[in-house]
C-alpha positions as CSV (number, residue, x, y, z in Angstrom):
1,M,58.0,-8.7,174.6
2,T,54.5,-10.0,175.3
3,K,51.5,-8.3,177.0
4,T,49.5,-9.9,179.7
5,L,46.1,-9.0,181.2
6,S,47.5,-8.1,184.6
7,F,49.4,-5.0,185.8
8,V,50.5,-6.9,188.9
9,G,53.8,-8.8,188.7
10,S,55.3,-7.7,185.4
11,K,58.2,-10.0,184.7
12,Y,61.8,-9.6,183.5
13,P,63.1,-13.2,182.9
14,L,66.6,-12.3,181.7
15,L,68.8,-9.4,181.1
16,G,72.5,-9.5,180.7
17,S,75.1,-12.2,180.2
18,E,74.2,-15.9,180.8
19,A,77.8,-16.5,181.5
20,D,77.7,-14.6,184.7
21,P,74.5,-15.5,186.7
22,L,75.4,-13.1,189.6
23,Q,75.7,-10.2,187.2
24,A,72.5,-11.2,185.5
25,V,70.6,-11.1,188.8
26,L,72.1,-7.7,189.7
27,V,71.2,-6.3,186.3
28,I,67.7,-7.7,186.5
29,H,67.2,-5.9,189.8
30,V,68.5,-2.5,188.4
31,F,66.5,-3.0,185.2
32,A,63.3,-3.8,187.1
33,R,63.7,-0.6,189.2
34,K,64.3,1.5,186.1
35,F,61.4,-0.2,184.2
36,V,58.8,1.0,186.8
37,P,58.5,4.6,185.5
38,C,58.7,3.3,181.9
39,K,55.8,0.9,182.6
40,L,53.7,3.5,184.4
41,F,54.1,6.0,181.6
42,A,53.1,3.3,179.1
43,R,50.0,2.6,181.1
44,Q,49.1,6.4,181.0
45,L,49.5,6.4,177.2
46,I,47.3,3.3,176.8
47,R,44.6,4.6,179.1
48,K,44.6,8.0,177.4
49,R,44.2,6.4,174.0
50,S,41.6,3.9,175.2
51,N,39.5,6.6,176.8
52,V,39.5,8.5,173.5
53,E,39.2,5.7,171.0
54,K,38.0,2.6,172.7
55,P,37.0,3.2,176.3
56,G,38.3,0.5,178.7
57,E,40.2,-1.5,176.1
58,G,43.8,-2.3,176.9
59,T,44.0,-0.5,180.3
60,E,44.7,-3.7,182.2
61,Y,47.7,-4.9,180.1
62,G,51.0,-5.7,181.8
63,F,54.2,-6.7,180.2
64,E,56.6,-9.6,180.2
65,V,60.1,-8.7,179.0
66,S,62.8,-11.1,178.0
67,S,66.0,-9.4,177.0
68,T,69.5,-10.6,176.2
69,T,72.6,-8.7,175.0
70,N,75.8,-9.5,173.2
71,F,77.9,-6.7,174.6
72,P,79.2,-5.7,178.1
73,V,76.7,-4.4,180.6
74,G,77.6,-1.3,182.7
75,A,80.9,-0.8,180.8
76,G,80.0,2.5,179.2
77,L,78.6,1.1,175.9
78,A,75.0,2.3,176.4
79,S,73.6,-1.1,177.3
80,S,70.8,0.5,179.2
81,A,69.9,2.8,176.3
82,A,69.8,-0.2,173.9
83,G,67.6,-2.2,176.3
84,F,65.1,0.5,177.0
85,A,65.0,1.6,173.4
86,A,64.1,-1.9,172.4
87,I,61.4,-2.1,175.1
88,A,59.9,1.3,174.1
89,V,59.8,0.3,170.4
90,A,58.2,-3.0,171.3
91,I,55.5,-1.3,173.4
92,G,55.0,1.3,170.6
93,K,54.4,-1.5,168.1
94,L,52.0,-3.3,170.4
95,F,49.9,-0.2,171.0
96,D,50.6,1.9,167.9
97,L,52.3,4.8,169.7
98,S,53.7,7.8,167.9
99,A,57.4,8.3,167.4
100,T,57.4,11.1,170.0
101,E,55.6,8.9,172.5
102,V,58.1,6.0,171.9
103,S,61.0,8.4,172.4
104,T,59.5,9.8,175.7
105,L,58.7,6.3,176.9
106,A,62.4,5.2,176.3
107,R,63.6,8.2,178.2
108,M,61.7,7.1,181.3
109,G,64.1,4.1,181.5
110,S,67.3,5.7,180.2
111,G,67.9,9.2,179.0
112,S,70.1,8.2,176.1
113,A,67.5,5.6,175.0
114,C,65.3,8.4,173.6
115,R,67.8,8.9,170.8
116,S,68.3,5.2,170.2
117,V,64.8,4.6,169.0
118,F,65.7,6.4,165.7
119,G,68.3,5.8,163.1
120,G,70.5,8.3,161.2
121,L,71.4,11.7,162.8
122,V,69.3,12.3,165.9
123,E,69.1,15.3,168.2
124,W,68.0,15.1,171.8
125,C,66.0,18.3,172.4
126,A,66.2,20.0,175.8
127,G,62.7,21.4,175.5
128,S,61.3,24.2,177.6
129,D,58.5,22.6,179.6
130,P,59.4,22.4,183.3
131,S,57.8,18.9,183.4
132,G,60.2,17.7,180.8
133,A,57.3,16.6,178.5
134,D,59.0,18.1,175.4
135,C,62.5,16.8,176.3
136,V,62.5,14.2,173.5
137,A,64.6,13.2,170.5
138,R,63.9,13.9,166.9
139,Q,65.5,12.4,163.7
140,V,67.4,15.2,161.8
141,L,68.5,13.1,158.9
142,P,67.5,9.5,158.0
143,E,69.7,6.5,158.4
144,K,70.1,6.2,154.6
145,W,71.5,9.7,154.2
146,W,75.1,8.7,154.7
147,P,75.2,4.9,154.1
148,E,79.0,4.8,153.9
149,L,79.5,6.0,157.4
150,R,80.3,3.3,159.9
151,A,80.8,3.2,163.7
152,V,83.6,0.8,164.8
153,I,83.5,-0.2,168.5
154,V,86.6,-1.7,170.1
155,V,86.0,-3.1,173.5
156,I,89.2,-2.4,175.4
157,D,87.8,-3.1,178.9
158,D,84.5,-4.9,179.4
159,G,84.5,-4.4,183.2
160,E,81.8,-2.4,184.9
161,K,82.3,1.3,185.6
162,E,83.2,2.3,189.2
163,V,80.4,4.8,189.2
164,G,77.2,4.2,187.4
165,S,76.0,6.6,184.7
166,S,73.0,7.9,186.6
167,K,74.9,8.6,189.7
168,G,77.8,10.1,187.8
169,M,75.6,12.4,185.8
170,R,73.8,13.6,188.9
171,N,77.2,14.5,190.5
172,T,78.3,16.2,187.3
173,V,75.2,18.4,187.1
174,E,75.6,19.4,190.8
175,T,79.3,20.1,190.8
176,S,80.8,20.8,187.4
177,E,81.1,24.4,186.3
178,L,82.4,23.3,183.0
179,L,79.2,21.5,182.2
180,K,77.2,24.7,182.7
181,H,79.5,26.6,180.4
182,R,79.4,23.8,177.8
183,A,75.6,23.5,177.8
184,K,75.1,27.3,177.4
185,C,78.0,28.4,175.1
186,I,79.3,25.3,173.3
187,V,76.7,22.7,172.6
188,P,74.2,24.7,170.5
189,E,76.9,25.8,168.0
190,R,78.4,22.3,167.8
191,I,75.1,20.8,167.0
192,K,74.7,23.2,164.1
193,R,78.2,22.4,162.8
194,L,77.8,18.7,163.2
195,S,74.4,18.6,161.5
196,A,75.9,20.6,158.6
197,A,78.9,18.3,158.3
198,F,76.7,15.2,158.4
199,E,74.4,16.6,155.8
200,A,77.3,17.4,153.5
201,H,79.1,14.1,154.1
202,D,82.1,16.0,155.4
203,F,83.9,13.4,157.4
204,H,86.9,15.7,158.2
205,E,84.7,18.2,159.9
206,F,82.4,15.5,161.4
207,A,85.4,13.7,163.0
208,L,87.0,16.8,164.4
209,I,83.8,17.9,166.1
210,T,83.3,14.4,167.4
211,M,86.8,14.1,168.8
212,A,86.6,17.6,170.4
213,D,83.3,16.7,172.0
214,S,84.6,13.4,173.3
215,N,87.7,15.1,174.8
216,Q,85.4,17.7,176.5
217,L,83.3,15.0,178.0
218,H,86.4,13.6,179.7
219,A,87.3,17.1,180.9
220,I,83.9,17.4,182.4
221,C,84.3,14.1,184.1
222,L,87.5,15.4,185.7
223,D,85.8,18.7,186.6
224,T,83.1,16.7,188.5
225,F,83.7,16.3,192.3
226,P,84.7,13.7,193.1
227,P,86.2,13.2,189.6
228,L,84.9,10.5,187.3
229,K,87.8,8.6,185.9
230,L,86.3,7.2,182.7
231,P,89.1,7.3,180.1
232,S,91.0,4.0,179.8
233,N,94.8,4.0,180.3
234,V,95.0,1.8,177.2
235,M,93.2,4.4,175.1
236,N,95.5,7.2,176.4
237,N,98.5,5.2,175.4
238,Y,96.9,4.5,172.0
239,Q,96.6,8.3,171.4
240,E,99.8,9.5,172.9
241,N,102.4,7.0,171.7
242,P,104.3,8.6,168.8
243,D,105.6,5.3,167.7
244,S,102.2,3.8,167.1
245,P,101.5,2.9,163.4
246,P,99.1,5.3,161.6
247,E,96.1,3.0,161.9
248,R,96.5,3.0,165.7
249,R,96.7,6.8,166.2
250,S,93.9,9.1,167.0
251,Y,92.1,10.9,164.1
252,R,93.8,14.2,165.0
253,E,97.2,12.6,164.7
254,W,96.8,10.9,161.3
255,N,94.5,13.2,159.5
């Protein structure tokens, strides 16, 4: 990322896969639209800091973003979170923003991005301010706390989701009764259990909670109206086929 001396015409030269020009153009359009609130909030932070520390300095900066990715876009692998986390961290380094400011800035582009700016175990706090100002992420444990833990991602289907994440989540909030129950009665206790398991390096407990939460996410998708059909048939066959070798079964089956 580079900064320019004009707020007019911020540029986004490339985002997405060079192998698919049409997809790249579409992604750039969506990215540019989502970048607007991110850019506006960054300007607010810069102006606020300039007025306090160095009046007038930096308040006319714009941004030129060049972004590429090596994994599928729009396929449910948090490509938006990765992109906006990178942008927020870059702006944070350019203007010496605090970790909380960087997390808030990332959330302006993609909710999940507020967690992606940190390593290790991260909690996205709901906050209590009606404006959402305190709805930010915080690092619970550093990335070096459990160095043996690895995340293995297998791309079964790199096609774009039928319903985008933002639209799907809005529909879920508006129509899913299970989501309301989950947020109030299930999530707080699971966060405590998961944090304790992570801190103790208890993979058995950690994996059970993770799988249960993943399954409940799919249940919420089906409870949404109209239903969000996110689970892959390939993955369902992976978990349900009793003849699968141990290394191809779900954690609950082989543990």
